[in-house]
C-alpha positions as CSV (number, residue, x, y, z in Angstrom):
1,X,301.3,16.5,170.5
2,X,304.3,18.3,169.0
3,X,304.7,17.8,165.2
4,X,307.6,18.4,163.0
5,X,306.8,20.5,160.1
6,X,308.0,20.0,156.6
7,X,310.4,22.1,155.3
8,X,309.3,25.2,153.7
9,X,310.2,24.7,150.1
10,X,308.4,24.9,146.8
11,X,308.0,21.2,146.9
12,X,306.3,21.3,150.1
13,X,304.1,24.0,149.3
14,X,303.1,23.3,145.8
15,X,304.3,26.5,144.4
16,X,307.1,27.4,142.0
17,X,307.0,23.8,140.6
18,X,305.2,22.0,137.8
19,X,302.8,20.8,140.7
20,X,302.1,24.4,141.7
21,X,299.2,25.0,139.1
22,X,297.8,21.6,139.8
23,X,297.7,22.2,143.6
24,X,295.8,25.4,143.0
25,X,293.4,23.8,141.1
26,X,292.6,20.9,143.3
27,X,292.3,23.3,146.3
28,X,289.9,25.4,144.7
29,X,288.0,22.5,143.6
30,X,288.2,21.2,147.2
31,X,286.8,24.3,148.5
32,X,284.2,24.7,145.9
33,X,282.8,21.3,146.7
34,X,282.6,22.3,150.4
35,X,280.7,25.5,149.4
36,X,278.2,23.5,147.2
37,X,277.7,21.0,149.9
38,X,276.8,23.9,152.2
39,X,274.7,25.5,149.7
40,X,272.8,22.0,149.2
41,X,272.1,21.6,152.9
42,X,270.6,25.0,153.2
43,X,268.5,24.5,150.0
44,X,267.3,21.2,151.3
45,X,266.1,23.1,154.5
46,X,264.5,25.9,152.3
47,X,266.9,28.6,153.3
48,X,265.5,29.4,156.4
49,X,267.4,32.3,157.2
50,X,266.1,34.1,154.5
51,X,262.3,33.7,156.0
52,X,263.7,34.6,159.8
53,X,266.3,36.9,159.3
54,X,265.5,39.6,161.9
55,X,268.2,38.5,164.4
56,X,270.8,39.4,162.1
57,X,270.1,43.3,162.2
58,X,273.4,44.2,160.7
59,X,273.0,42.0,157.5
60,X,269.2,43.6,157.2
61,X,270.7,47.1,157.4
62,X,273.5,46.4,154.9
63,X,270.8,45.3,152.6
64,X,268.9,48.7,153.3
65,X,272.2,50.7,152.5
66,X,272.5,48.9,149.2
67,X,269.0,49.6,148.3
68,X,269.7,53.1,149.3
69,X,272.7,53.5,146.9
70,X,270.9,51.8,144.1
71,X,267.9,54.3,144.6
72,X,270.4,57.1,144.1
73,X,271.8,58.0,147.4
74,X,275.3,59.6,146.9
75,X,278.5,57.6,147.2
76,X,279.9,59.7,149.8
77,X,276.5,60.1,151.7
78,X,276.4,57.5,154.5
79,X,273.4,58.7,156.3
80,X,270.7,56.4,157.2
81,X,267.8,58.7,156.9
82,X,265.2,56.4,158.1
83,X,266.7,55.8,161.4
84,X,267.5,58.0,164.2
85,X,266.1,61.6,164.8
86,X,264.7,63.8,161.8
87,X,267.7,63.7,159.3
88,X,269.0,60.3,160.3
89,X,272.5,59.7,161.5
90,X,275.8,59.0,159.6
91,X,276.7,55.3,159.6
92,X,280.4,54.1,159.9
93,X,280.2,51.3,157.5
94,X,282.3,51.3,154.3
95,X,280.9,51.7,150.7
96,X,283.6,49.1,149.7
97,X,281.1,46.4,150.7
98,X,278.0,48.2,149.5
99,X,279.6,48.4,145.8
100,X,279.9,44.7,145.0
101,X,276.5,43.9,146.6
102,X,274.9,46.7,144.6
103,X,276.5,45.5,141.4
104,X,275.5,41.8,142.0
105,X,272.0,42.9,142.6
106,X,271.9,45.0,139.5
107,X,273.5,42.2,137.3
108,X,270.9,39.6,138.5
109,X,268.2,41.9,138.2
110,X,269.0,42.3,134.6
111,X,268.7,38.6,134.1
112,X,265.6,37.9,136.1
113,X,263.7,41.2,135.5
114,X,262.9,41.4,139.3
115,X,264.7,43.3,141.8
116,X,263.1,41.3,144.7
117,X,264.3,37.9,143.2
118,X,267.7,39.3,142.6
119,X,268.1,40.3,146.2
120,X,267.3,36.9,147.4
121,X,269.7,35.3,145.0
122,X,272.6,37.7,146.1
123,X,271.7,36.9,149.7
124,X,272.2,33.3,149.0
125,X,275.2,33.4,146.7
126,X,277.2,36.0,148.2
127,X,277.8,34.3,151.7
128,X,278.4,31.3,149.8
129,X,281.3,32.9,147.7
130,X,282.7,34.2,150.9
131,X,282.7,30.7,152.4
132,X,284.2,29.2,149.2
133,X,287.2,31.7,149.3
134,X,287.5,31.4,153.0
135,X,287.7,27.5,152.7
136,X,290.1,27.9,150.0
137,X,292.4,30.1,151.9
138,X,292.2,28.0,154.9
139,X,293.3,24.9,152.8
140,X,296.1,27.0,151.1
141,X,297.4,28.0,154.4
142,X,297.2,24.6,156.0
143,X,299.2,23.4,152.8
144,X,301.8,25.9,153.5
145,X,301.8,25.3,157.2
146,X,302.0,21.5,157.2
147,X,302.1,20.1,153.9
148,X,299.5,18.2,151.5
149,X,298.5,15.9,154.4
150,X,296.8,18.7,156.2
151,X,294.6,19.7,153.2
152,X,291.8,17.3,154.1
153,X,291.7,18.0,157.7
154,X,291.9,21.8,156.7
155,X,288.8,21.3,154.4
156,X,286.8,19.3,157.0
157,X,287.7,21.0,160.2
158,X,287.7,24.3,158.6
159,X,284.3,23.8,156.9
160,X,282.9,22.9,160.3
161,X,284.4,25.8,162.0
162,X,283.1,28.3,159.3
163,X,279.6,26.6,159.4
164,X,279.6,26.9,163.3
165,X,280.5,30.6,163.7
166,X,277.2,31.4,161.4
167,X,278.5,34.1,159.6
168,X,278.4,32.6,156.1
169,X,274.6,31.4,156.3
170,X,272.1,32.7,153.3
171,X,271.2,36.3,154.1
172,X,274.6,37.3,155.6
173,X,275.6,40.3,154.0
174,X,277.5,42.2,156.7
175,X,281.1,42.8,156.6
176,X,282.1,40.0,159.1
177,X,282.6,37.1,156.7
178,X,284.2,39.4,154.2
179,X,286.6,40.6,156.8
180,X,287.5,36.9,157.9
181,X,287.9,35.9,154.4
182,X,290.3,38.8,153.6
183,X,292.4,38.1,156.6
184,X,292.7,34.2,155.8
185,X,293.8,35.3,152.2
186,X,296.7,37.5,153.7
187,X,297.9,34.9,156.0
188,X,297.7,32.5,153.3
189,X,299.6,34.7,150.7
190,X,302.2,35.7,153.2
191,X,302.8,32.0,154.0
192,X,303.4,31.3,150.3
193,X,305.3,34.7,149.7
194,X,308.9,33.2,149.8
195,X,308.0,31.0,146.8
196,X,305.3,33.3,145.0
197,X,306.7,36.6,144.2
198,X,303.4,38.5,143.9
199,X,301.8,36.9,147.0
200,X,303.3,39.5,149.4
201,X,301.9,42.4,147.6
202,X,298.4,41.0,147.2
203,X,298.5,40.2,151.0
204,X,299.1,43.8,151.6
205,X,296.2,44.7,149.7
206,X,294.0,42.2,151.4
207,X,295.0,43.3,154.8
208,X,294.2,47.0,154.0
209,X,290.9,46.2,152.4
210,X,289.8,44.2,155.7
211,X,290.9,47.1,157.8
212,X,289.0,49.5,155.6
213,X,285.8,47.5,155.6
214,X,285.8,47.6,159.5
215,X,287.7,48.6,162.3
216,X,287.2,45.3,163.9
217,X,290.1,43.8,161.7
218,X,292.8,46.3,162.8
219,X,294.4,43.9,165.6
220,X,294.8,41.1,162.9
221,X,296.1,43.4,160.0
222,X,298.4,45.1,162.5
223,X,299.8,41.7,163.7
224,X,300.5,40.4,160.1
225,X,302.3,43.8,159.3
226,X,304.3,43.5,162.8
227,X,305.4,40.0,162.0
228,X,306.4,40.7,158.3
229,X,308.7,43.5,159.7
230,X,310.1,41.2,162.5
231,X,310.8,38.4,160.1
232,X,312.6,41.0,157.8
233,X,314.6,42.2,160.9
234,X,315.9,38.8,161.6
235,X,316.5,37.5,158.0
236,X,317.2,40.2,155.4
237,X,318.0,37.9,152.5
238,X,314.8,35.8,152.7
239,X,312.4,38.5,153.9
240,X,313.5,41.8,152.4
241,X,311.3,41.6,149.2
242,X,308.4,40.3,150.9
243,X,308.6,43.1,153.4
244,X,309.0,45.6,150.5
245,X,306.1,44.4,148.4
246,X,303.8,43.9,151.5
247,X,304.6,47.5,152.4
248,X,303.8,48.6,148.8
249,X,300.4,46.8,148.9
250,X,299.4,48.5,152.1
251,X,300.5,52.1,151.0
252,X,299.1,51.8,147.8
253,X,295.8,50.4,148.7
254,X,295.4,52.7,151.7
255,X,295.9,55.6,149.4
256,X,293.2,54.4,146.7
257,X,290.8,53.7,149.7
258,X,291.1,57.1,151.1
259,X,290.6,58.8,147.8
260,X,287.5,56.5,146.8
261,X,285.7,56.5,150.2
262,X,286.5,59.8,151.9
263,X,285.1,63.1,150.4
264,X,287.6,65.9,149.8
265,X,285.8,68.0,152.5
266,X,286.4,65.2,155.1
267,X,290.0,64.6,154.5
268,X,291.0,66.4,157.5
269,X,288.3,64.9,159.9
270,X,289.6,62.1,162.2
271,X,287.0,59.2,162.8
272,X,288.0,56.4,164.9
273,X,285.4,54.0,163.9
274,X,285.9,54.0,160.3
275,X,288.7,54.6,157.5
276,X,289.6,58.4,157.7
277,X,292.7,60.5,158.0
278,X,293.8,58.6,161.0
279,X,293.8,55.1,159.5
280,X,295.3,56.6,156.2
281,X,298.2,58.1,158.1
282,X,299.0,55.0,160.0
283,X,298.7,52.6,157.2
284,X,300.2,54.7,154.6
285,X,303.2,55.6,156.9
286,X,303.6,51.9,157.9
287,X,303.5,50.6,154.3
288,X,305.5,53.2,152.8
289,X,308.2,53.1,155.5
290,X,308.4,49.3,155.3
291,X,308.8,49.7,151.5
292,X,311.4,52.3,151.7
293,X,313.3,50.2,154.2
294,X,313.1,47.0,152.3
295,X,314.2,48.8,149.2
296,X,317.0,51.1,150.6
297,X,320.3,49.1,151.1
298,X,321.7,51.6,153.4
299,X,318.8,51.1,155.8
300,X,318.8,47.2,155.6
301,X,322.3,46.1,154.9
302,X,322.9,44.7,158.5
303,X,320.8,43.6,161.3
304,X,321.7,46.8,163.2
305,X,320.7,49.1,160.3
306,X,317.4,47.1,160.0
307,X,316.6,47.6,164.1
308,X,317.5,51.2,163.8
309,X,315.3,51.9,160.8
310,X,312.3,49.8,162.0
311,X,312.7,51.4,165.4
312,X,312.4,54.8,163.6
313,X,309.4,53.8,161.9
314,X,307.7,52.5,165.0
315,X,308.6,55.8,166.7
316,X,307.1,57.9,163.9
317,X,304.0,55.7,163.8
318,X,303.6,56.2,167.7
319,X,304.0,60.1,167.2
320,X,301.1,59.9,164.4
321,X,298.8,57.9,166.7
322,X,299.4,60.3,169.5
323,X,298.1,63.2,167.2
324,X,294.7,61.3,167.6
325,X,294.4,60.7,171.2
326,X,290.5,60.4,171.0
327,X,291.2,57.1,169.1
328,X,293.4,55.5,172.0
329,X,290.3,55.1,174.2
330,X,288.2,52.2,174.3
331,X,285.8,51.9,171.5
332,X,282.8,52.8,173.4
333,X,284.2,54.7,176.1
334,X,282.5,58.1,175.1
335,X,279.1,56.3,174.7
336,X,276.4,57.6,176.8
337,X,276.3,55.9,180.2
338,X,272.7,55.0,179.6
339,X,273.4,53.3,176.5
340,X,276.6,51.4,178.0
341,X,274.3,49.9,180.8
342,X,271.0,49.2,178.8
343,X,272.4,48.5,175.6
344,X,276.0,47.6,175.4
345,X,275.9,45.5,178.5
346,X,273.6,43.1,177.0
347,X,275.2,42.7,173.6
348,X,276.4,39.1,173.5
349,X,279.4,39.5,171.1
350,X,280.5,42.5,173.1
351,X,280.9,40.5,176.5
352,X,284.2,39.6,178.0
353,X,285.1,35.9,178.5
354,X,284.6,36.6,182.3
355,X,281.1,37.5,181.8
356,X,280.4,34.8,179.2
357,X,281.8,32.0,181.9
358,X,279.5,33.4,184.7
359,X,276.5,33.7,182.5
360,X,276.8,30.9,180.0
361,X,279.8,28.5,180.6
362,X,278.6,25.9,177.7
363,X,279.1,28.6,175.2
364,X,282.3,29.6,176.6
365,X,283.6,26.1,176.3
366,X,282.3,26.2,172.5
367,X,283.9,29.5,171.7
368,X,287.3,28.9,173.4
369,X,288.0,25.1,173.6
370,X,289.6,24.7,169.8
371,X,291.6,28.0,170.0
372,X,292.9,27.0,173.6
373,X,293.9,23.6,172.2
374,X,295.6,25.1,169.0
375,X,297.7,27.4,171.5
376,X,298.8,24.6,173.5
377,X,300.0,22.9,170.1
378,X,301.8,26.1,169.2
379,X,303.4,26.4,172.7
380,X,304.5,22.7,172.3
381,X,306.0,23.5,168.9
382,X,307.9,26.2,170.3
383,X,309.4,24.4,173.3
384,X,310.6,21.6,171.0
385,X,312.5,24.1,169.0
386,X,312.5,24.5,165.0
387,X,310.2,27.4,165.0
388,X,309.6,28.6,161.5
389,X,308.4,31.7,159.7
390,X,305.1,29.9,159.1
391,X,304.7,29.3,163.0
392,X,305.3,33.1,163.6
393,X,302.5,34.3,161.1
394,X,299.9,31.6,162.4
395,X,300.7,32.2,166.0
396,X,300.5,36.0,165.8
397,X,297.0,35.9,164.3
398,X,295.9,32.9,166.9
399,X,297.2,34.8,170.0
400,X,295.8,38.4,168.9
401,X,292.4,36.8,168.1
402,X,292.3,34.9,171.3
403,X,293.3,38.2,173.1
404,X,290.6,40.0,171.4
405,X,287.9,37.4,172.3
406,X,289.0,37.5,175.9
407,X,288.0,41.0,175.9
408,X,285.0,40.8,173.6
409,X,283.7,37.4,172.6
410,X,283.1,38.5,168.9
411,X,286.8,37.9,168.5
412,X,286.1,34.3,169.1
413,X,284.7,34.2,165.5
414,X,288.3,34.7,164.2
415,X,290.2,32.6,166.8
416,X,288.0,29.5,165.9
417,X,289.0,29.6,162.3
418,X,292.6,30.6,162.9
419,X,292.9,27.6,165.2
420,X,292.1,25.2,162.4
421,X,295.6,25.7,160.8
422,X,297.6,24.2,163.7
423,X,294.8,21.5,164.5
424,X,294.9,20.6,160.9
425,X,298.7,20.1,161.3
426,X,298.2,17.8,164.3
427,X,295.6,15.7,162.6
428,X,298.0,15.5,159.6
429,X,300.8,14.2,161.8
430,X,298.7,11.2,163.3
431,X,297.3,10.6,159.9
432,X,300.9,10.1,158.7
433,X,301.8,7.9,161.7
434,X,298.8,5.7,161.4
435,X,299.7,5.2,157.6
436,X,303.3,4.5,158.2
437,X,302.8,2.2,161.2
438,X,299.4,1.0,161.6
439,X,298.4,0.1,165.3
440,X,295.1,0.4,167.5
441,X,297.1,3.2,169.5
442,X,297.9,5.4,166.4
443,X,294.5,5.0,165.1
444,X,293.0,6.0,168.3
445,X,295.3,9.0,168.7
446,X,294.2,10.1,165.1
447,X,290.5,9.8,165.7
448,X,291.0,11.6,168.9
449,X,292.9,14.5,167.2
450,X,289.9,14.6,164.8
451,X,287.2,14.9,167.5
452,X,289.2,17.3,169.3
453,X,289.7,19.6,166.5
454,X,286.0,19.9,165.5
455,X,284.3,22.9,167.4
456,X,281.0,21.6,167.0
457,X,281.7,18.6,169.0
458,X,282.9,20.7,171.9
459,X,279.7,22.8,171.5
460,X,277.5,19.7,171.7
461,X,279.3,18.2,174.5
462,X,279.1,21.5,176.5
463,X,275.4,21.9,175.9
464,X,274.5,18.4,176.8
465,X,276.6,18.9,180.2
466,X,274.7,22.1,180.7
467,X,271.3,20.7,180.1
468,X,272.1,17.6,182.2
469,X,272.5,19.9,185.3
470,X,269.9,22.6,184.3
471,X,266.4,22.7,185.7
472,X,264.0,21.5,183.0
473,X,262.2,24.6,181.5
474,X,258.8,24.3,180.2
475,X,258.8,23.8,176.4
476,X,257.8,26.7,173.9
477,X,255.7,26.5,170.9
478,X,258.4,26.6,168.2
479,X,255.6,27.8,165.6
480,X,255.3,31.1,167.4
481,X,257.8,33.9,166.3
482,X,258.2,35.1,169.8
483,X,261.1,37.4,169.3
484,X,259.7,38.8,166.0
485,X,262.6,37.4,164.1
486,X,260.4,36.2,161.1
487,X,259.9,38.3,158.0
488,X,256.1,37.3,158.3
489,X,255.7,39.2,161.4
490,X,256.3,42.4,159.5
491,X,253.8,41.9,156.9
492,X,250.8,43.9,158.2
493,X,253.2,46.8,159.1
494,X,254.4,46.7,155.5
495,X,251.3,47.2,154.1
496,X,250.5,50.5,156.0
497,X,251.3,53.8,154.7
498,X,254.9,55.0,155.6
499,X,255.1,56.8,158.9
500,X,257.5,56.8,162.2
501,X,257.2,53.9,164.3
502,X,258.1,53.8,168.0
503,X,259.9,50.5,168.8
504,X,262.8,48.9,170.5
505,X,266.3,48.8,168.8
506,X,266.1,45.2,167.9
507,X,263.2,45.8,165.5
508,X,264.9,48.9,163.9
509,X,266.5,47.1,161.1
510,X,264.0,44.6,160.0
511,X,261.4,47.6,160.1
512,X,263.7,49.4,157.5
513,X,264.3,46.3,155.5
514,X,260.6,44.9,155.5
515,X,258.7,48.2,155.3
516,X,258.7,51.7,154.3
517,X,258.6,53.4,157.7
518,X,261.1,55.0,159.6
519,X,262.3,54.4,163.1
520,X,264.4,56.0,166.2
521,X,266.3,53.0,167.6
522,X,268.6,50.7,166.2
523,X,271.8,48.8,167.7
524,X,274.3,51.2,166.3
525,X,276.5,53.3,168.6
526,X,276.4,56.3,166.4
527,X,272.7,56.6,166.8
528,X,272.9,58.1,170.3
529,X,269.9,60.6,170.1
530,X,267.5,58.0,168.5
531,X,268.3,55.4,170.9
532,X,268.2,57.7,174.1
533,X,264.7,59.2,172.7
534,X,263.3,55.5,172.6
535,X,264.8,55.1,176.1
536,X,262.8,58.3,177.3
537,X,259.6,57.0,175.7
538,X,259.6,53.3,176.6
539,X,261.1,53.5,180.2
540,X,259.3,56.4,181.2
541,X,255.5,57.1,181.8
542,X,252.7,56.9,179.4
543,X,252.7,60.8,179.6
544,X,256.4,60.8,178.7
545,X,255.8,58.6,175.9
546,X,252.9,60.7,174.8
547,X,255.2,63.7,174.8
548,X,257.7,62.0,172.5
549,X,255.0,60.7,170.2
550,X,253.4,64.2,169.8
551,X,256.9,66.0,169.2
552,X,258.3,63.6,166.7
553,X,255.1,62.7,164.6
554,X,255.0,59.2,165.4
555,X,252.0,57.3,163.6
556,X,252.6,53.7,165.0
557,X,253.8,51.9,168.2
558,X,255.4,48.5,167.7
559,X,255.2,45.9,170.5
560,X,257.0,42.5,170.4
561,X,256.4,41.0,173.9
562,X,258.8,38.1,173.4
563,X,261.8,39.9,172.4
564,X,264.6,40.0,175.0
565,X,264.8,43.7,174.7
566,X,261.3,44.3,175.5
567,X,261.5,41.9,178.7
568,X,264.6,43.9,179.6
569,X,262.8,47.4,179.5
570,X,259.9,45.9,181.4
571,X,262.1,44.6,184.2
572,X,264.0,47.9,184.4
573,X,260.9,50.0,184.5
574,X,258.0,48.1,185.7
575,X,256.0,51.2,186.0
576,X,257.0,52.4,182.5
577,X,255.1,52.9,179.3
578,X,256.4,49.6,177.7
579,X,255.7,47.5,180.8
580,X,252.2,48.9,181.0
581,X,251.5,48.0,177.4
582,X,252.9,44.6,177.8
583,X,250.4,44.2,180.8
584,X,247.6,45.4,178.4
585,X,247.4,48.9,179.9
586,X,246.7,51.0,176.5
587,X,246.5,54.7,177.0
588,X,243.6,56.5,175.2
589,X,245.7,57.9,172.7
590,X,246.7,54.6,171.2
591,X,244.2,52.3,169.3
592,X,245.4,48.6,168.9
593,X,245.4,47.5,165.1
594,X,242.8,44.7,165.1
595,X,244.8,42.7,162.4
596,X,247.8,42.3,164.8
597,X,245.9,41.5,167.9
598,X,247.4,38.3,169.5
599,X,250.3,38.2,166.8
600,X,254.1,38.4,167.7
601,X,254.4,41.9,166.5
602,X,251.4,43.9,167.9
603,X,250.8,47.4,166.3
604,X,249.2,50.4,167.9
605,X,247.8,53.4,166.0
606,X,248.4,56.7,167.5
607,X,245.1,58.9,167.6
608,X,246.3,62.0,169.0
609,X,244.0,65.1,168.4
610,X,241.1,62.6,167.8
């Protein structure tokens, strides 16, 4: 299964030659066709995600934050005032994503004279744009990695992978698709950097932007930076300018981001979950140090000097990190134990591979099969010799993503996509062999490579195997919105006068997005006080809930019986307020809202004091 990669030359890549411009144009067109095909499929289905988006809490809250910004909330004011206790709480998301979304809505509103329509158009076109760019950079990376024969497999397998992971669907406004697209851009640009001078500088910009948008990207940005430094260490002449320009891109962008997104009053405040003085110190020092070493001949003239210079830079970075020991702990290490047990433990994307295999082996196969195949291909490549700089860059990202996904399943979103590049090279090898010497054996091997490389095939096979051994479950009425994921489920609530609603955290973001009310709970780790208050109310007795309702001026209680979080609470506290409400035990201080009786989202009006 090993392949022999093409020489890394302008001819193989399509850069720096007369064909360079034409390959860029063809790759853009290829990616655009894939994006338009996806858009057409979604349109044919009527963009169902827009009507039923409540399962995507992050995208809904992202839309709320953009609305708040457009309504006049300050650029540096990241409070979510309608969630949590009175006064809200400070979100950890970056304005770097709010800005283009807000500008897009403003521009489309000016053309359509309707803000609501503009939001829907942006909810459709924004993910499609990210999908187009992601496919384009996958194709560019595959071309640089394995030559032009890998372009078609990259487009097909890459498009299937991006569609499968689900972060490019209409309505997906949160940061995950942008982070993945920017990481792919960094990889593709670094692969092309030897023959395209500005590529390394732009790669540094993209790597820093993806980090600033969300700390989930830190392992991938760090992996790319480490490989750039190691390649420079082993090859001064070929990698010096790449390292210098990448470092300049990182250092310059981190300084601009720090100045643009952090208020002067907070310059000295360390935040571990968002871009702050900690991240600026690390990226600024790493980027500037790499640029200086790459520019200063006395520091890079020999391998020994490069080793010493880069070693000193690594020590300096380690000392800087040690200045902020709180950021060395696990991301949720300081989270309240009750939240760790009742909330974090049930977030699917935060599960480890061990939990996933035990709870849902079919999903584990779907998430890890193609990355593992890609790792095997890279290992075979290494064992057969001929390791290239392209292999180092791709392997570093793939291994890092696989390690992250073993710790938290969310990392598989990246590993599935990174796996496309070596898988495309594998398919390209068998395509070339089948074309050069057609035979039933070579054609079968090529077909097998195609099938093994498509993630959806593994997912379907695993699901079929799981269903074959599972006990048949009673069919559910697909027309009933049991988990309250549909926008229509919140219609009655949206028509009521704004008040505070007591509800589970899964309903927090949709209530903010679809109504004018405020809530206490939402699935966000900074909203500790609001989430704990809801625990006290819903898991405690009706008397405990009444005390919360009275002291925090709650006007409505929302109940979604079919939501997994409601069932979890009822199982954990069968004598609690929420469990009683689900059994029909309505205390005297609540009055059912007649219009919602029997609907997925049941509402109860508080009538304290008569």
